[in-house]
BALOBA-1460 file (C-alpha; in Angstrom, 3 decimals):
// residues 407
<rec num="1" residu="m" x="134.163" y="78.099" z="122.023"/>
<rec num="2" residu="s" x="132.498" y="76.568" z="118.963"/>
<rec num="3" residu="t" x="131.178" y="78.388" z="115.924"/>
<rec num="4" residu="s" x="127.675" y="77.124" z="116.681"/>
<rec num="5" residu="t" x="127.817" y="78.853" z="120.089"/>
<rec num="6" residu="v" x="128.705" y="82.169" z="118.452"/>
<rec num="7" residu="l" x="125.949" y="81.806" z="115.857"/>
<rec num="8" residu="a" x="123.405" y="80.870" z="118.518"/>
<rec num="9" residu="t" x="124.325" y="83.935" z="120.581"/>
<rec num="10" residu="f" x="123.847" y="86.370" z="117.711"/>
<rec num="11" residu="s" x="120.940" y="84.558" z="116.000"/>
<rec num="12" residu="v" x="118.549" y="87.107" z="117.512"/>
<rec num="13" residu="l" x="120.006" y="89.696" z="115.116"/>
<rec num="14" residu="k" x="119.495" y="87.753" z="111.881"/>
<rec num="15" residu="d" x="116.270" y="89.580" z="110.946"/>
<rec num="16" residu="h" x="118.027" y="92.966" z="111.079"/>
<rec num="17" residu="v" x="121.158" y="92.211" z="109.048"/>
<rec num="18" residu="k" x="119.949" y="93.075" z="105.548"/>
<rec num="19" residu="l" x="119.925" y="96.700" z="104.426"/>
<rec num="20" residu="k" x="118.153" y="95.812" z="101.173"/>
<rec num="21" residu="v" x="114.369" y="95.808" z="101.244"/>
<rec num="22" residu="t" x="112.880" y="92.433" z="100.331"/>
<rec num="23" residu="e" x="110.067" y="91.927" z="97.841"/>
<rec num="24" residu="d" x="107.429" y="91.388" z="100.518"/>
<rec num="25" residu="r" x="108.050" y="94.883" z="101.867"/>
<rec num="26" residu="a" x="107.689" y="98.349" z="100.445"/>
<rec num="27" residu="v" x="110.415" y="100.989" z="100.405"/>
<rec num="28" residu="i" x="109.237" y="103.775" z="102.691"/>
<rec num="29" residu="d" x="112.590" y="105.413" z="103.502"/>
<rec num="30" residu="n" x="116.129" y="105.853" z="102.164"/>
<rec num="31" residu="i" x="119.567" y="104.372" z="102.779"/>
<rec num="32" residu="v" x="120.418" y="107.046" z="105.400"/>
<rec num="33" residu="f" x="117.346" y="106.041" z="107.372"/>
<rec num="34" residu="r" x="118.315" y="102.367" z="107.182"/>
<rec num="35" residu="l" x="121.842" y="103.115" z="108.409"/>
<rec num="36" residu="h" x="120.221" y="104.320" z="111.633"/>
<rec num="37" residu="y" x="117.562" y="101.745" z="112.401"/>
<rec num="38" residu="r" x="119.254" y="98.722" z="110.876"/>
<rec num="39" residu="l" x="123.045" y="98.971" z="110.794"/>
<rec num="40" residu="t" x="123.537" y="101.141" z="113.889"/>
<rec num="41" residu="f" x="120.787" y="99.344" z="115.786"/>
<rec num="42" residu="l" x="122.420" y="96.022" z="114.870"/>
<rec num="43" residu="a" x="125.904" y="97.182" z="115.944"/>
<rec num="44" residu="l" x="124.698" y="98.469" z="119.318"/>
<rec num="45" residu="v" x="122.637" y="95.370" z="120.131"/>
<rec num="46" residu="a" x="125.565" y="93.146" z="119.078"/>
<rec num="47" residu="g" x="127.835" y="95.127" z="121.405"/>
<rec num="48" residu="s" x="125.339" y="94.761" z="124.250"/>
<rec num="49" residu="i" x="125.178" y="90.998" z="123.726"/>
<rec num="50" residu="l" x="128.951" y="90.731" z="123.438"/>
<rec num="51" residu="v" x="129.736" y="92.421" z="126.765"/>
<rec num="52" residu="s" x="127.011" y="90.383" z="128.489"/>
<rec num="53" residu="a" x="128.104" y="86.956" z="127.218"/>
<rec num="54" residu="r" x="130.647" y="85.280" z="129.490"/>
<rec num="55" residu="q" x="131.489" y="82.608" z="126.935"/>
<rec num="56" residu="f" x="133.421" y="85.158" z="124.838"/>
<rec num="57" residu="i" x="135.720" y="86.662" z="127.485"/>
<rec num="58" residu="g" x="135.196" y="84.564" z="130.616"/>
<rec num="59" residu="d" x="134.614" y="86.318" z="133.928"/>
<rec num="60" residu="h" x="134.122" y="90.058" z="133.530"/>
<rec num="61" residu="i" x="136.289" y="90.787" z="136.563"/>
<rec num="62" residu="k" x="138.720" y="88.646" z="138.533"/>
<rec num="63" residu="c" x="140.316" y="89.986" z="141.703"/>
<rec num="64" residu="i" x="143.415" y="88.762" z="143.547"/>
<rec num="65" residu="v" x="143.108" y="88.822" z="147.348"/>
<rec num="66" residu="d" x="144.643" y="86.946" z="150.271"/>
<rec num="67" residu="s" x="143.416" y="83.462" z="151.012"/>
<rec num="68" residu="s" x="141.357" y="84.550" z="154.015"/>
<rec num="69" residu="l" x="138.668" y="85.981" z="151.728"/>
<rec num="70" residu="p" x="136.446" y="84.080" z="149.287"/>
<rec num="71" residu="a" x="137.531" y="85.242" z="145.815"/>
<rec num="72" residu="h" x="134.031" y="85.225" z="144.337"/>
<rec num="73" residu="v" x="132.794" y="87.534" z="147.110"/>
<rec num="74" residu="v" x="135.436" y="90.151" z="146.344"/>
<rec num="75" residu="d" x="134.860" y="89.759" z="142.587"/>
<rec num="76" residu="t" x="131.160" y="90.479" z="143.021"/>
<rec num="77" residu="f" x="131.749" y="93.364" z="145.422"/>
<rec num="78" residu="c" x="134.303" y="95.104" z="143.188"/>
<rec num="79" residu="f" x="132.132" y="94.662" z="140.101"/>
<rec num="80" residu="f" x="128.976" y="96.268" z="141.500"/>
<rec num="81" residu="t" x="130.751" y="99.008" z="143.483"/>
<rec num="82" residu="s" x="133.776" y="100.360" z="141.633"/>
<rec num="83" residu="t" x="137.462" y="99.941" z="141.023"/>
<rec num="84" residu="y" x="140.065" y="102.673" z="140.743"/>
<rec num="85" residu="t" x="143.443" y="103.641" z="139.337"/>
<rec num="86" residu="v" x="145.994" y="106.159" z="140.603"/>
<rec num="87" residu="k" x="146.655" y="108.858" z="138.038"/>
<rec num="88" residu="k" x="150.300" y="109.479" z="138.961"/>
<rec num="89" residu="h" x="151.088" y="105.836" z="138.195"/>
<rec num="90" residu="m" x="149.518" y="106.026" z="134.737"/>
<rec num="91" residu="n" x="152.768" y="105.901" z="132.752"/>
<rec num="92" residu="s" x="154.647" y="103.092" z="131.108"/>
<rec num="93" residu="s" x="158.112" y="104.171" z="132.273"/>
<rec num="94" residu="m" x="157.280" y="103.402" z="135.917"/>
<rec num="95" residu="v" x="156.248" y="99.915" z="134.856"/>
<rec num="96" residu="e" x="159.451" y="99.428" z="132.864"/>
<rec num="97" residu="l" x="161.562" y="100.626" z="135.836"/>
<rec num="98" residu="g" x="159.743" y="98.262" z="138.166"/>
<rec num="99" residu="h" x="158.224" y="100.925" z="140.405"/>
<rec num="100" residu="v" x="154.638" y="99.722" z="139.824"/>
<rec num="101" residu="p" x="153.361" y="96.346" z="138.571"/>
<rec num="102" residu="h" x="150.784" y="97.779" z="136.144"/>
<rec num="103" residu="p" x="149.853" y="101.255" z="134.863"/>
<rec num="104" residu="g" x="147.671" y="103.037" z="137.400"/>
<rec num="105" residu="v" x="148.242" y="100.436" z="140.116"/>
<rec num="106" residu="g" x="150.365" y="101.478" z="143.104"/>
<rec num="107" residu="c" x="150.402" y="103.108" z="146.510"/>
<rec num="108" residu="a" x="148.419" y="106.303" z="146.871"/>
<rec num="109" residu="t" x="148.319" y="109.024" z="149.512"/>
<rec num="110" residu="k" x="145.351" y="111.173" z="150.457"/>
<rec num="111" residu="d" x="146.511" y="113.925" z="148.105"/>
<rec num="112" residu="d" x="146.927" y="111.686" z="145.048"/>
<rec num="113" residu="e" x="144.296" y="111.922" z="142.312"/>
<rec num="114" residu="i" x="142.294" y="108.716" z="141.995"/>
<rec num="115" residu="t" x="140.061" y="107.787" z="139.080"/>
<rec num="116" residu="h" x="137.106" y="105.596" z="139.960"/>
<rec num="117" residu="h" x="135.696" y="103.311" z="137.232"/>
<rec num="118" residu="t" x="132.024" y="102.411" z="137.473"/>
<rec num="119" residu="y" x="130.827" y="102.621" z="133.843"/>
<rec num="120" residu="y" x="131.584" y="98.964" z="133.058"/>
<rec num="121" residu="q" x="128.564" y="97.852" z="135.107"/>
<rec num="122" residu="w" x="126.225" y="99.784" z="132.819"/>
<rec num="123" residu="v" x="127.772" y="99.251" z="129.387"/>
<rec num="124" residu="p" x="125.341" y="96.514" z="128.161"/>
<rec num="125" residu="f" x="122.313" y="98.484" z="129.380"/>
<rec num="126" residu="v" x="123.488" y="101.771" z="127.887"/>
<rec num="127" residu="l" x="124.292" y="100.151" z="124.529"/>
<rec num="128" residu="f" x="120.853" y="98.541" z="124.395"/>
<rec num="129" residu="f" x="119.167" y="101.831" z="125.351"/>
<rec num="130" residu="q" x="121.104" y="103.619" z="122.602"/>
<rec num="131" residu="a" x="119.992" y="100.951" z="120.119"/>
<rec num="132" residu="l" x="116.357" y="101.661" z="121.020"/>
<rec num="133" residu="l" x="116.886" y="105.390" z="120.502"/>
<rec num="134" residu="f" x="118.215" y="104.735" z="116.997"/>
<rec num="135" residu="y" x="115.148" y="102.620" z="116.231"/>
<rec num="136" residu="i" x="112.522" y="105.069" z="117.531"/>
<rec num="137" residu="p" x="112.465" y="107.444" z="114.478"/>
<rec num="138" residu="h" x="111.840" y="104.480" z="112.172"/>
<rec num="139" residu="y" x="109.139" y="103.175" z="114.495"/>
<rec num="140" residu="l" x="107.397" y="106.559" z="114.512"/>
<rec num="141" residu="w" x="107.628" y="106.884" z="110.739"/>
<rec num="142" residu="r" x="106.423" y="103.325" z="110.073"/>
<rec num="143" residu="n" x="103.353" y="103.880" z="112.253"/>
<rec num="144" residu="a" x="102.625" y="107.248" z="110.629"/>
<rec num="145" residu="e" x="103.016" y="105.805" z="107.114"/>
<rec num="146" residu="g" x="100.621" y="103.013" z="108.051"/>
<rec num="147" residu="g" x="101.528" y="100.654" z="105.208"/>
<rec num="148" residu="r" x="100.048" y="102.979" z="102.591"/>
<rec num="149" residu="l" x="102.729" y="102.342" z="99.987"/>
<rec num="150" residu="k" x="102.803" y="98.601" z="100.582"/>
<rec num="151" residu="m" x="99.047" y="98.407" z="100.057"/>
<rec num="152" residu="l" x="99.347" y="100.259" z="96.732"/>
<rec num="153" residu="v" x="102.307" y="98.433" z="95.215"/>
<rec num="154" residu="s" x="101.782" y="94.907" z="96.580"/>
<rec num="155" residu="g" x="101.669" y="92.338" z="93.802"/>
<rec num="156" residu="l" x="103.476" y="94.517" z="91.245"/>
<rec num="157" residu="h" x="107.058" y="93.337" z="91.775"/>
<rec num="158" residu="l" x="106.758" y="90.983" z="88.783"/>
<rec num="159" residu="a" x="104.181" y="93.027" z="86.868"/>
<rec num="160" residu="s" x="106.587" y="93.750" z="84.006"/>
<rec num="161" residu="l" x="106.358" y="90.035" z="83.127"/>
<rec num="162" residu="a" x="102.557" y="90.129" z="82.896"/>
<rec num="163" residu="l" x="102.188" y="89.102" z="79.246"/>
<rec num="164" residu="r" x="99.315" y="86.640" z="79.532"/>
<rec num="165" residu="d" x="95.640" y="86.888" z="80.327"/>
<rec num="166" residu="e" x="95.983" y="84.545" z="83.301"/>
<rec num="167" residu="q" x="98.253" y="84.389" z="86.309"/>
<rec num="168" residu="m" x="101.382" y="82.231" z="86.301"/>
<rec num="169" residu="q" x="103.074" y="80.420" z="89.171"/>
<rec num="170" residu="i" x="106.869" y="80.294" z="89.043"/>
<rec num="171" residu="e" x="109.491" y="78.712" z="91.267"/>
<rec num="172" residu="g" x="109.853" y="80.087" z="94.753"/>
<rec num="173" residu="g" x="106.087" y="80.370" z="95.217"/>
<rec num="174" residu="k" x="105.957" y="83.673" z="93.321"/>
<rec num="175" residu="t" x="103.063" y="84.691" z="91.092"/>
<rec num="176" residu="i" x="103.220" y="86.653" z="87.842"/>
<rec num="177" residu="p" x="99.991" y="88.657" z="87.631"/>
<rec num="178" residu="s" x="97.785" y="88.681" z="84.570"/>
<rec num="179" residu="r" x="97.590" y="91.716" z="82.301"/>
<rec num="180" residu="f" x="94.162" y="92.515" z="83.712"/>
<rec num="181" residu="d" x="95.486" y="92.362" z="87.294"/>
<rec num="182" residu="r" x="98.378" y="94.619" z="86.352"/>
<rec num="183" residu="d" x="96.159" y="97.188" z="84.655"/>
<rec num="184" residu="e" x="93.690" y="97.110" z="87.549"/>
<rec num="185" residu="k" x="96.474" y="97.648" z="90.071"/>
<rec num="186" residu="i" x="97.855" y="100.571" z="88.059"/>
<rec num="187" residu="r" x="94.362" y="102.051" z="87.932"/>
<rec num="188" residu="q" x="94.085" y="101.757" z="91.724"/>
<rec num="189" residu="i" x="97.411" y="103.545" z="92.198"/>
<rec num="190" residu="r" x="96.327" y="106.306" z="89.789"/>
<rec num="191" residu="t" x="93.035" y="106.749" z="91.608"/>
<rec num="192" residu="a" x="94.683" y="106.776" z="95.034"/>
<rec num="193" residu="f" x="97.318" y="109.244" z="93.908"/>
<rec num="194" residu="l" x="94.871" y="111.618" z="92.225"/>
<rec num="195" residu="n" x="92.486" y="111.496" z="95.179"/>
<rec num="196" residu="r" x="95.308" y="112.472" z="97.495"/>
<rec num="197" residu="l" x="96.663" y="115.364" z="95.445"/>
<rec num="198" residu="h" x="97.602" y="118.272" z="97.716"/>
<rec num="199" residu="v" x="96.806" y="116.236" z="100.857"/>
<rec num="200" residu="n" x="100.144" y="114.428" z="101.040"/>
<rec num="201" residu="r" x="101.759" y="117.304" z="102.923"/>
<rec num="202" residu="p" x="101.543" y="115.723" z="106.406"/>
<rec num="203" residu="w" x="102.995" y="112.491" z="104.954"/>
<rec num="204" residu="a" x="106.015" y="114.284" z="103.484"/>
<rec num="205" residu="y" x="106.548" y="116.590" z="106.447"/>
<rec num="206" residu="y" x="106.449" y="113.700" z="108.901"/>
<rec num="207" residu="l" x="109.091" y="111.835" z="106.875"/>
<rec num="208" residu="s" x="111.269" y="114.957" z="106.845"/>
<rec num="209" residu="f" x="110.704" y="115.380" z="110.588"/>
<rec num="210" residu="c" x="111.892" y="111.814" z="111.234"/>
<rec num="211" residu="e" x="114.984" y="112.477" z="109.112"/>
<rec num="212" residu="v" x="115.741" y="115.524" z="111.264"/>
<rec num="213" residu="l" x="115.109" y="113.341" z="114.303"/>
<rec num="214" residu="n" x="117.723" y="110.855" z="113.051"/>
<rec num="215" residu="f" x="120.330" y="113.614" z="112.757"/>
<rec num="216" residu="m" x="119.502" y="115.081" z="116.160"/>
<rec num="217" residu="n" x="119.599" y="111.619" z="117.724"/>
<rec num="218" residu="v" x="123.114" y="110.778" z="116.528"/>
<rec num="219" residu="m" x="124.399" y="114.145" z="117.755"/>
<rec num="220" residu="v" x="122.770" y="113.603" z="121.162"/>
<rec num="221" residu="q" x="124.208" y="110.079" z="121.291"/>
<rec num="222" residu="i" x="127.731" y="111.435" z="120.825"/>
<rec num="223" residu="y" x="127.205" y="113.812" z="123.759"/>
<rec num="224" residu="l" x="125.580" y="111.154" z="125.989"/>
<rec num="225" residu="t" x="128.363" y="108.651" z="125.302"/>
<rec num="226" residu="d" x="130.934" y="111.278" z="126.193"/>
<rec num="227" residu="l" x="129.040" y="111.994" z="129.410"/>
<rec num="228" residu="f" x="128.841" y="108.272" z="130.188"/>
<rec num="229" residu="l" x="132.607" y="107.809" z="129.781"/>
<rec num="230" residu="g" x="133.432" y="110.806" z="131.924"/>
<rec num="231" residu="g" x="134.266" y="113.196" z="129.098"/>
<rec num="232" residu="a" x="136.715" y="110.824" z="127.401"/>
<rec num="233" residu="f" x="134.673" y="109.944" z="124.292"/>
<rec num="234" residu="l" x="134.752" y="113.136" z="122.210"/>
<rec num="235" residu="g" x="138.525" y="113.081" z="121.816"/>
<rec num="236" residu="l" x="138.913" y="109.304" z="121.769"/>
<rec num="237" residu="g" x="139.458" y="108.820" z="118.052"/>
<rec num="238" residu="i" x="141.794" y="111.797" z="117.722"/>
<rec num="239" residu="t" x="144.026" y="110.746" z="120.614"/>
<rec num="240" residu="l" x="144.227" y="107.044" z="119.809"/>
<rec num="241" residu="t" x="147.687" y="107.488" z="118.296"/>
<rec num="242" residu="e" x="148.840" y="110.211" z="120.660"/>
<rec num="243" residu="s" x="150.711" y="109.775" z="123.921"/>
<rec num="244" residu="e" x="149.276" y="110.740" z="127.300"/>
<rec num="245" residu="y" x="151.122" y="112.181" z="130.265"/>
<rec num="246" residu="g" x="154.273" y="112.231" z="128.163"/>
<rec num="247" residu="h" x="154.981" y="108.533" z="128.657"/>
<rec num="248" residu="k" x="153.483" y="106.982" z="125.538"/>
<rec num="249" residu="m" x="150.461" y="105.634" z="127.376"/>
<rec num="250" residu="s" x="147.688" y="104.546" z="125.065"/>
<rec num="251" residu="p" x="144.493" y="106.555" z="125.640"/>
<rec num="252" residu="l" x="142.594" y="103.259" z="125.603"/>
<rec num="253" residu="d" x="144.620" y="101.983" z="128.548"/>
<rec num="254" residu="i" x="143.738" y="105.120" z="130.475"/>
<rec num="255" residu="i" x="140.018" y="105.133" z="129.661"/>
<rec num="256" residu="f" x="139.640" y="101.336" z="129.781"/>
<rec num="257" residu="p" x="142.284" y="100.058" z="132.235"/>
<rec num="258" residu="k" x="142.876" y="96.320" z="132.183"/>
<rec num="259" residu="v" x="144.201" y="96.128" z="135.772"/>
<rec num="260" residu="t" x="142.696" y="98.159" z="138.610"/>
<rec num="261" residu="k" x="142.527" y="98.232" z="142.401"/>
<rec num="262" residu="c" x="139.615" y="97.709" z="144.764"/>
<rec num="263" residu="m" x="139.247" y="98.182" z="148.510"/>
<rec num="264" residu="f" x="137.223" y="95.608" z="150.482"/>
<rec num="265" residu="h" x="136.351" y="96.208" z="154.144"/>
<rec num="266" residu="k" x="135.156" y="93.617" z="156.638"/>
<rec num="267" residu="y" x="135.111" y="92.949" z="160.374"/>
<rec num="268" residu="g" x="137.978" y="91.010" z="161.878"/>
<rec num="269" residu="p" x="137.793" y="88.403" z="164.700"/>
<rec num="270" residu="s" x="137.891" y="91.108" z="167.401"/>
<rec num="271" residu="g" x="135.337" y="93.391" z="165.733"/>
<rec num="272" residu="t" x="137.781" y="95.843" z="164.203"/>
<rec num="273" residu="i" x="137.410" y="96.857" z="160.553"/>
<rec num="274" residu="q" x="139.958" y="95.275" z="158.262"/>
<rec num="275" residu="t" x="140.870" y="96.738" z="154.885"/>
<rec num="276" residu="h" x="141.833" y="94.403" z="152.056"/>
<rec num="277" residu="d" x="143.528" y="95.718" z="148.952"/>
<rec num="278" residu="a" x="142.531" y="93.711" z="145.865"/>
<rec num="279" residu="l" x="144.121" y="93.698" z="142.428"/>
<rec num="280" residu="c" x="141.424" y="93.249" z="139.766"/>
<rec num="281" residu="i" x="141.794" y="92.029" z="136.186"/>
<rec num="282" residu="m" x="139.232" y="93.812" z="133.971"/>
<rec num="283" residu="a" x="138.816" y="91.418" z="131.061"/>
<rec num="284" residu="l" x="135.605" y="93.211" z="130.059"/>
<rec num="285" residu="n" x="137.529" y="96.363" z="129.162"/>
<rec num="286" residu="i" x="139.274" y="94.540" z="126.326"/>
<rec num="287" residu="v" x="135.885" y="94.354" z="124.600"/>
<rec num="288" residu="n" x="134.711" y="97.786" z="125.774"/>
<rec num="289" residu="e" x="137.658" y="99.596" z="124.204"/>
<rec num="290" residu="k" x="137.001" y="97.953" z="120.823"/>
<rec num="291" residu="i" x="133.296" y="98.777" z="120.955"/>
<rec num="292" residu="y" x="133.741" y="102.451" z="121.826"/>
<rec num="293" residu="s" x="136.612" y="102.937" z="119.388"/>
<rec num="294" residu="f" x="134.316" y="101.670" z="116.618"/>
<rec num="295" residu="l" x="131.403" y="103.792" z="117.856"/>
<rec num="296" residu="w" x="133.510" y="106.977" z="117.810"/>
<rec num="297" residu="f" x="134.331" y="106.588" z="114.131"/>
<rec num="298" residu="w" x="130.870" y="105.304" z="113.232"/>
<rec num="299" residu="f" x="128.964" y="108.088" z="115.010"/>
<rec num="300" residu="i" x="131.094" y="110.718" z="113.278"/>
<rec num="301" residu="i" x="130.531" y="109.098" z="109.859"/>
<rec num="302" residu="l" x="126.815" y="108.665" z="110.541"/>
<rec num="303" residu="a" x="126.443" y="112.300" z="111.659"/>
<rec num="304" residu="i" x="128.092" y="113.514" z="108.436"/>
<rec num="305" residu="i" x="125.942" y="111.227" z="106.256"/>
<rec num="306" residu="s" x="122.784" y="112.273" z="108.116"/>
<rec num="307" residu="g" x="123.669" y="115.954" z="107.700"/>
<rec num="308" residu="l" x="124.198" y="115.449" z="103.967"/>
<rec num="309" residu="g" x="120.860" y="113.647" z="103.861"/>
<rec num="310" residu="l" x="119.143" y="116.723" z="105.293"/>
<rec num="311" residu="v" x="120.874" y="118.926" z="102.724"/>
<rec num="312" residu="w" x="119.602" y="116.582" z="100.015"/>
<rec num="313" residu="r" x="116.069" y="116.772" z="101.400"/>
<rec num="314" residu="i" x="116.199" y="120.576" z="101.268"/>
<rec num="315" residu="l" x="117.401" y="120.400" z="97.647"/>
<rec num="316" residu="t" x="114.466" y="118.163" z="96.711"/>
<rec num="317" residu="m" x="112.067" y="120.644" z="98.306"/>
<rec num="318" residu="v" x="113.566" y="123.508" z="96.298"/>
<rec num="319" residu="l" x="114.213" y="121.842" z="92.928"/>
<rec num="320" residu="h" x="111.341" y="119.371" z="92.518"/>
<rec num="321" residu="a" x="109.125" y="121.980" z="90.821"/>
<rec num="322" residu="r" x="111.875" y="124.040" z="89.173"/>
<rec num="323" residu="s" x="114.184" y="121.680" z="87.291"/>
<rec num="324" residu="k" x="113.155" y="119.100" z="84.724"/>
<rec num="325" residu="a" x="116.756" y="117.810" z="84.593"/>
<rec num="326" residu="f" x="116.684" y="117.283" z="88.372"/>
<rec num="327" residu="n" x="113.466" y="115.275" z="88.139"/>
<rec num="328" residu="r" x="114.814" y="113.234" z="85.246"/>
<rec num="329" residu="y" x="117.890" y="112.348" z="87.285"/>
<rec num="330" residu="i" x="115.979" y="111.591" z="90.505"/>
<rec num="331" residu="f" x="113.362" y="109.363" z="88.917"/>
<rec num="332" residu="s" x="115.922" y="107.512" z="86.804"/>
<rec num="333" residu="l" x="117.713" y="106.625" z="90.061"/>
<rec num="334" residu="a" x="114.481" y="105.684" z="91.801"/>
<rec num="335" residu="c" x="113.242" y="103.518" z="88.945"/>
<rec num="336" residu="p" x="116.127" y="102.632" z="86.588"/>
<rec num="337" residu="g" x="115.490" y="100.899" z="83.291"/>
<rec num="338" residu="k" x="115.334" y="101.282" z="79.544"/>
<rec num="339" residu="y" x="111.817" y="102.745" z="79.510"/>
<rec num="340" residu="n" x="112.124" y="106.475" z="80.029"/>
<rec num="341" residu="p" x="108.843" y="108.385" z="80.141"/>
<rec num="342" residu="w" x="110.664" y="111.526" z="81.203"/>
<rec num="343" residu="n" x="108.991" y="113.561" z="78.485"/>
<rec num="344" residu="v" x="105.900" y="113.699" z="80.715"/>
<rec num="345" residu="l" x="107.820" y="114.705" z="83.835"/>
<rec num="346" residu="k" x="106.623" y="118.266" z="83.312"/>
<rec num="347" residu="l" x="103.546" y="117.227" z="85.283"/>
<rec num="348" residu="t" x="105.722" y="117.134" z="88.433"/>
<rec num="349" residu="h" x="106.005" y="120.929" z="88.222"/>
<rec num="350" residu="e" x="102.376" y="121.169" z="89.273"/>
<rec num="351" residu="y" x="102.744" y="118.950" z="92.324"/>
<rec num="352" residu="h" x="103.191" y="120.067" z="95.875"/>
<rec num="353" residu="f" x="106.343" y="118.619" z="97.459"/>
<rec num="354" residu="g" x="104.259" y="116.075" z="99.349"/>
<rec num="355" residu="d" x="102.722" y="114.786" z="96.095"/>
<rec num="356" residu="w" x="106.122" y="114.728" z="94.392"/>
<rec num="357" residu="l" x="107.694" y="112.763" z="97.262"/>
<rec num="358" residu="f" x="104.820" y="110.282" z="97.309"/>
<rec num="359" residu="l" x="105.238" y="109.727" z="93.559"/>
<rec num="360" residu="y" x="108.984" y="109.288" z="94.078"/>
<rec num="361" residu="y" x="108.433" y="106.489" z="96.593"/>
<rec num="362" residu="i" x="105.887" y="104.870" z="94.300"/>
<rec num="363" residu="a" x="108.626" y="104.869" z="91.646"/>
<rec num="364" residu="k" x="111.057" y="103.213" z="94.052"/>
<rec num="365" residu="n" x="108.603" y="100.365" z="94.589"/>
<rec num="366" residu="l" x="107.615" y="99.723" z="90.963"/>
<rec num="367" residu="d" x="109.256" y="98.100" z="87.988"/>
<rec num="368" residu="n" x="110.460" y="100.552" z="85.354"/>
<rec num="369" residu="y" x="107.975" y="99.391" z="82.712"/>
<rec num="370" residu="v" x="105.015" y="99.573" z="85.114"/>
<rec num="371" residu="f" x="106.029" y="103.016" z="86.364"/>
<rec num="372" residu="k" x="106.284" y="104.210" z="82.758"/>
<rec num="373" residu="e" x="102.668" y="103.220" z="82.177"/>
<rec num="374" residu="l" x="101.575" y="104.797" z="85.452"/>
<rec num="375" residu="l" x="103.350" y="108.084" z="84.794"/>
<rec num="376" residu="e" x="102.001" y="108.390" z="81.252"/>
<rec num="377" residu="q" x="98.450" y="107.697" z="82.393"/>
<rec num="378" residu="l" x="98.812" y="110.164" z="85.266"/>
<rec num="379" residu="a" x="99.905" y="112.797" z="82.762"/>
<rec num="380" residu="h" x="96.740" y="112.204" z="80.708"/>
<rec num="381" residu="d" x="94.557" y="112.228" z="83.826"/>
<rec num="382" residu="l" x="95.992" y="115.544" z="84.978"/>
<rec num="383" residu="e" x="95.639" y="117.013" z="81.505"/>
<rec num="384" residu="d" x="91.960" y="115.990" z="81.451"/>
<rec num="385" residu="r" x="91.461" y="117.545" z="84.891"/>
<rec num="386" residu="r" x="93.114" y="120.746" z="83.753"/>
<rec num="387" residu="a" x="90.972" y="120.892" z="80.606"/>
<rec num="388" residu="a" x="87.806" y="120.331" z="82.646"/>
<rec num="389" residu="r" x="88.804" y="123.078" z="85.062"/>
<rec num="390" residu="f" x="89.564" y="125.521" z="82.254"/>
<rec num="391" residu="k" x="86.264" y="124.683" z="80.572"/>
<rec num="392" residu="q" x="84.392" y="125.288" z="83.818"/>
<rec num="393" residu="f" x="85.792" y="128.834" z="84.035"/>
<rec num="394" residu="n" x="85.817" y="129.444" z="80.245"/>
<rec num="395" residu="i" x="89.603" y="129.607" z="80.132"/>
<rec num="396" residu="p" x="91.245" y="128.363" z="76.907"/>
<rec num="397" residu="t" x="93.626" y="125.424" z="77.346"/>
<rec num="398" residu="l" x="97.252" y="125.573" z="76.210"/>
<rec num="399" residu="q" x="96.352" y="123.837" z="72.930"/>
<rec num="400" residu="e" x="93.567" y="126.351" z="72.321"/>
<rec num="401" residu="q" x="95.858" y="129.269" z="73.169"/>
<rec num="402" residu="e" x="98.409" y="128.372" z="70.452"/>
<rec num="403" residu="p" x="96.212" y="129.404" z="67.438"/>
<rec num="404" residu="l" x="95.283" y="132.624" z="69.246"/>
<rec num="405" residu="k" x="98.950" y="133.507" z="69.742"/>
<rec num="406" residu="k" x="99.726" y="132.898" z="66.046"/>
<rec num="407" residu="a" x="96.769" y="135.041" z="65.006"/>
């Protein structure tokens, strides 16, 4: 199998590989969100493609029967019905002693416990369905956000370089805006932000709801995967290095057997029913065991990260209007750089959480120098609004109250 074949098979995933947001897009979520709808979505779709592509592992199932039966007929029958293993033969010592040819394969009586395996038919479909479930919260949030941030910050990625009165074209087809364009864009952001003060609550609550949805989804996926594998998924990672049945059988060989049995019935020449015992090689389970071993560890890690993300969201709701040090730290992470207008961050104390979160995502999409100008101008705008409101109700402003206190 050539490298070009592999690349062609997975080329459909190339648009979902990057976790970093490109310049033509706006940041509307966080890294925890992107772990769900990009990395996990990518892993699940890749797994679905892998178990569906015959060029990687050959035939998914290959059964050995007597020469009187067409092999491809039995292969097809055993794949879409089921195969089975005998539990009492699931130990390596019987194989070593020569009592059975493979673990789980041997004679069985009516009283022997038999494990039927049917999940392998549905693995590609289930993986793809799970991928869609991990993408749905992002889809809901993207539609609810409606491109609002992108519309505000578009054209400002290179605004810190706007030193001339006219636009400049640079290599790569990018454009450095003029100083007038930069100032006009900042004015539009200020106007949009001020006009939406105290009405950003649905925006913030919907984002928080989608973050909760991400956490709930990964927990549900763990339960559904366990249900799909017959209750073997929850303890898969813990028991990978443990022995089963006291005979050092790998749990993966028990959950994903590589050799199974299948019963095929047909009419004989005289009209009697003949039973044919087939031995089936399950090449597909070599891939399945790797996929689900990875998913066990990844789902656990993702659930922990998502839970910590919810804790962080609660902290932002509590501390955004109570701690200047918290705001200084958060906005320096969102918009790092040498320009630090954190002396005007006191204005965030007057914001509702929705307004604060909207300003935070504006910061994540702007250059540090541009955000400095925006934040300083917003501080002046809010101070003017406050002064006008105090004047309307004949209330002295803070500057006017200082001489009165000294007197």
